[in-house]
N, C-alpha and C positions, 0 to 999 in steps of 0.2 A: 486499613483502609477504610473498613465502614465508618470510622470514629471522624475520618475526612471528608466522608462524601462519595468519595470517587471508585472506580472500579478499576480493573488491572488495563481493560481495551483503554477507558480515558488514559490513566497513565501513559501507557505506549503511544497511541493514537495523538493527542491532543498535546504532549508536552514537545514533539520533534514535528518538523515540516516534513524531515526525509528523515531515512535512517540508510546510510553506507555501511556494508559491512565487509571490510577487508580481511581476507583469510589467513588467516596465520601462516606465517612460514614453514610454519612444522607441516602443514597440510600442501604438499606442493614444492614446495623451495625449502626440503629439509637442509641441503648443505647451506643455508643462510641464518639456519637456527642455531644462535650460538651464545648459550648464558654468558661464556664467561668473558664474551665482551661488550654484554648488553644485560645491566642490571635490573634491567624490569622481566627479563624472562628468567623466573625461578622455577618454572615446571619443567618437566621432561616433556620432548615432543610428544609422547603418548598424551599425558595429561592436557598441552598446551591442545590438540586436537579434540579430547572428551569436551573441553570447554567452551573450545570454538562452534561446537557441534551445537550445544546447549544454546549459545549464544543467537546463533542462526535460528533456531525454532521458537526463542521467545520473541522476537521481530520482526518475523517473515510476513506476518498478517498485517503489519502495518503497511498503510496505502500507497508510501511510497518509500519500498525497500530495495535497497540495492546490494547484489553482491560480485562483490570483487573479488577474484579469484588468484591463484598464482599461473595460470595458462599463459603469462608473456615472458618477454625476453628480458627483462630488467625493470628494478624497481622504478624506474624514471617512467617505463610504460605502466605499471600498474597506476601512478599518479595520473596519468592521463585519463585512464579510466576511469578513474573517481573524479578528476575532474568534468569529463562528459558526464558522467550520473549526475554531478549536481547540476549543471545544464539542462540536463533532461527532467529532473523534478523541478527549475524554474520554467519550464516549456520554452526552452531557447536550445534546442539540440545542435552538439558541434561533434563533428567525427563521426566514428561507427560505435552504434548503441544500437544492437540487434535486440527486435523486441518482435517476434510471429505472433500472430491472431488466427484460430484456425475456427470455423466454424462446424459442429460434429451435432448431428440428427441423432434425437432418441426419444421414445416413445413418453409420453406425457406421464409424469410422475409428480406427486407433492413431497416425496423425499430427495436424496441424493439419488441419483441414476448409477450409480458405482460401489462394486463391492470395496471398502475402506478398508475391511481388515487385509488386502493384499497391498496395500499402500505404505509407500515411506512414511517416517514421521512427518503427520499433517495438520492443520488446523482448520475447523468447519466455522463459516461464520455468514451470518445473513447480511442482506441490504438492502433497506428502502427507501426509495427515491419520490417524494413528492413534489410538485411544482405548485407554487404559492404566484398570488397576483400582489405584486407590489408596482409602486409607479416610481420613473425616475425624476428630478427636479423639474425635468421640462413638461412633467406630465406624461410623458411618454410610458407605455407597459416594459416594465422591466423582467429580465429573463433571469430568476429565481427560482431555486428549489433547496429542500431541505433533506437530508439523510441521516439515515440511523443504521449505525452497522456495528455487529459485535456478535454475542452469543450468549444465551440464558447463562451458562456459566462464568463465565469471565467479564458479563456485563458487555453495555455499549456504548459508544463515542458518537458524537454528535454535529453534525458539518453544515453550514448552508453555502449554498455555491453561488454566485453573482457571475454575472456573463454579459460582459458590456462590450459596445466597439470604439475603438480609438483611430482616431488618424494620425498619424504617424509619416511625417515625411513625404505628405501627398498621397499614403495608402492605407488600407482601413484595415485595422487588424482587430482579432476576436481575443478579448484577454479573460480569462476566465480566473475567477480569484476563491478560494478556500478559507471559511472562515469558521474556527471552532466555537461550537457554542454550548449555553449549560442546557441541560432537558428540560429546565422551566421555561425555557426561550425555544426551544425546540416544540414542546408540544403548544405553544402559545400559537406558532406561527402554522400550526395544523390551522390554526380557524379560518387563515385565507388559504386554504389549499384550494387550487384552479378547478372546478367542478367540471370543464369540458376536459381534462385529461387525466388518466388513470393511473395508479401509482405503480411506480416498476417495482418488483420484486428480484432480488437476487439470492441465490444460496450458491454459497463458494467454498472452495476448497484450495489451500495452497501449501505448497510442497517444495521440499530441495530434492534433487534426486541427481546422483553424480554429478554435483556442482553445477546442474541448473535448475532456476526456478520456475517453477509452474503455479499458473493460477486458471483454474476451471470453474468457470460460472455455466451455471444453470438457473434459467429461467422459467419457472413453475407455472406462470399466469400463460404463458405463450408455444402454441401447439407447432408442432412440426421439429 
């Protein structure tokens, strides 16, 4: 990767707009895991489960990662869940896609405020967002920001966010667009940072526990 000038985070986050992980039938739907009728299934149930867990851990820190497990009545229901995940990734939600958010207070610390030794497999990363000054074609101020996310061990990826308003069928809609950018462009855009707004720093932990996907965000610059 050094020869190509890329990092593990860039390959994971910038290659795919979203990642859907469909859990193997060997985990939760064992009666449908039959290697005799499917040539692609050459592992034992235990081997399939082990590889599935490794794949989850490899991609779970992607900005748009979705876990589609086997807690459904049929394979058709699993496909419906996958379709709902795609629509959610496109900001066009359909059906039922549960996503709960909770606010937790904790004393001010620079480091992660949790004992990670007791956690299941997880990944730590940091994210910094800066608002930049840009103009639309009509001269109005554009709502743009840039992000740097990742960690020192695996590297970083860089994203530009563009927020626009569009009139569709007489109704005003907010459209958020994310564009993957190179490090050189990110550092160039930092020169246009909005001096009236502060940088937003986030420390993040992502993990999977009992087929539930958790994202824990900690804002070290915000008290309370």
